[in-house]
N, C-alpha and C positions, 0 to 999 in steps of 0.2 A: 473378422477384424484383423488388421495387420499393423505392425509397428515398425517405424523407422528409427533405428538406434544410431545416434550421432555421438561419437566419442572423440575427445581430443587424444592425440597419439600416445600420451603417457598413461592412459587408462586401460585397464584390463576389463573387457566387456563380457568375458566368458560367463560369469555368474549371472548377469542379466539375461543373456541369451538362453541359458539353462532355465531361468524362471519363466521366460516366454514359452519355452517348449512345454514345461509342466502345465502351463495354463492353456495349452493347445492354440497358441497364437503364432501366426506367420510373422517372421521378422526379417528385416534387412539391416545390415550394419554397414556404416560408412565412417570414414575418418572425418573429423571436423574440417580438415584442409580441403576436402572435396566439396564443401558447401558451395563454392563458387562455380562448380561444374557438375551438374546433376543429370547429365544427359543419359546416364545409365539407370537412373531411377525412372522407370517407365510409367508409374502411376502415383497418384497422391495417396499417401498412407492415411489410415484412420487416426493414428497417434504418432507423436514424435517424442522420443525420450532422449534428452540431452545429458550425456555423461561427461563430466569435466573434473579435473583435479581440484579446482578452486573456483569460487564465484567470479573472480576477475575474468576467467576464461569465458564464462557464460555471458558476461557483460560485453565482451568483445564480439562474441558470435551472435548475439541476439539480433542486431539489425538484419544480418544476412538470413538468419533463420526465419524472421518474420516476413522477409521479402519472398522467400520460396514457399513458406507454409503459413500463410496468414490465417487460415481457418481451422487448422488442426489443434487439438488439445495437446498441451506440452507438459511433460513431467521432467523436473530437474533432478538429477542425481549427482551428488558431489562427494569427493573423497575427504575434503576438509571443510571446517567451519560451516556446519549445517545451520546454525542460528542465523548467520549472515545470508546464507543461500535462501533460507525460508523467506526472509523479508524481501529479498530481490524477486523471488518467484511469485510471492503474493502481489507485489507491486506490478509485475508484468502479466499477471493473469494466468499463471500456470495452475494446473489443478492439484499439484502436489510437489513436495521436495523431500528427497530421501538421501540417506547416507549409503554410499557404495559398499561399505563394509558391514551392512546389516547381514544377519545370517539368512540362509536361503528361505527358511520358513517365514520370517518377517517380511522379506522382499515379496514373496509370493502373496502373502496376505495383503500387503500394501497395493500391489498391482491389481489384485483381484478386486479390492475395494474401489480403486480408481476406474478400472474398466467397466465396473457396474454402475458408474455415475457418481461415485462419492469423491471426497477430497481427502488428501493426506498431508496434514500439517500438525505440528505440536500445538498444544493449548497456549503455550507461551507466545508463539509466533502470532496466532490469531488474536490474542489479547493485545499484543503490541500494535498490530496494524489497525485494530478497531479503536484503540485508544487514540492513535494518531488521527484516524478518520474523524472521530468525534470532536477532537480538538480543532481540526480544520473546519468542521461544520460550525463550531461555536465562533471561530474567528470570522468565518464568512457571515454569520448572522450578526455579529457585532459590527462589522463593516457596513452592512446594509442598514442597520439601525442608526449608526452614527451619521450616515449620509443623509438621514432624514432631519438632522439637527441643523439649525441655522448657524452661521459663524458665531453669533453672540451666544447662542445656547451652548454650543460646544465649548466656548471659552468659560462660561459659567459652570458647566458640568466638570470641566477639567479642574477648576479652582475648588469646586466642592469636593472632588475626590482627593485633593491635596489636604483636606481637613479644615478648610475655611468655612466659617459660619456665614449665613446670609448677610449679616451686617458687615463682616470683613470683606466679602465679595463686593458688596455695594460700595464700600469705601474705595476699593482698589479700582473699580470700573466706573466710578462716578455715577452710580445709579442709586435709586432709593431702595431700601430693604424690601418694600412691598413689590417693587418691580422684579427684584431678584427672586422673591418668593413665587411670583407668578411664572417666571421663566422656569424655575425648578419644577413646578407642577407640570408644566408642558413637557419638560425634558423626561421626567419619570414616566409620563404617559406614552410618549413617543418610543422610549426604550423598552417599554413593557416590563418595568420593574416597579417595586412598591416603596423602596427606600434608598437612601444614599449608599448604604453598604453594598447592596446589589448593583447599583450603578458603578461603584468603584471597582467591583469584581469584573464587570463587563468591560470597562475601559482598560483594565490591565491586560486584556486579551489583544489589544491593538499591537 
C-alpha cells in the first residue's frame, strides 16, 4: 500500500511521513502547487492524504484533486478548525479528518484504523451530518406527499395548520363544513398522518 501526501506549502509534513514509515507504508510527498502537473507521479497511489493549513485550502484544491484521483480514498488533515474540516470531509466522501498537531501515537492509531478500512471522525461530526441527512430526507418526503394533494386540498390543509376549524375553513372558501371534513379526511390519508397536529408538523418542513 502506498500513500500520496499532498500538502500546501505552509504545512510541515515531516510528522505524517514519519507515521507512514512507522506503519511500513511507502509514501510520496508533493506540494499542492504541483497538482496541475503530476508527470513525475508515475503510478496511481492507493491513498491520498491532503494536508492543509485550513479547510478553505482544501475547498480550493478539491476539484483538481478529484480530477486526478477520482477513485482513491482521501484523508483530510488540517492545522486549524477541525470541526469545519470534518463537515467538509464528510460531505466530500473522505474516509477521515485529522488534526495535524495530534501526537505521533494518535496519528499512527488514526492511520492504522483508516488503512484497515475504518473511518476516523468525531462523534459530534457524525451526529451533525446524520441530523442534516435525516432532516433532508424528511423534507424530501414532505415534498413528495404534498405533491399528491390537489390545489384545493393543499389550500384546506394550509388553513387547517393555521388553526382554523372546519366551519371557519368552509366560510372562507365558500364550501360546506361537510365538504371540508371530507377533504380533511383525504388529506390526512394522503399525507399518512392521523391528526391535524402531525399534519401541521409536516407542513412546517416545507
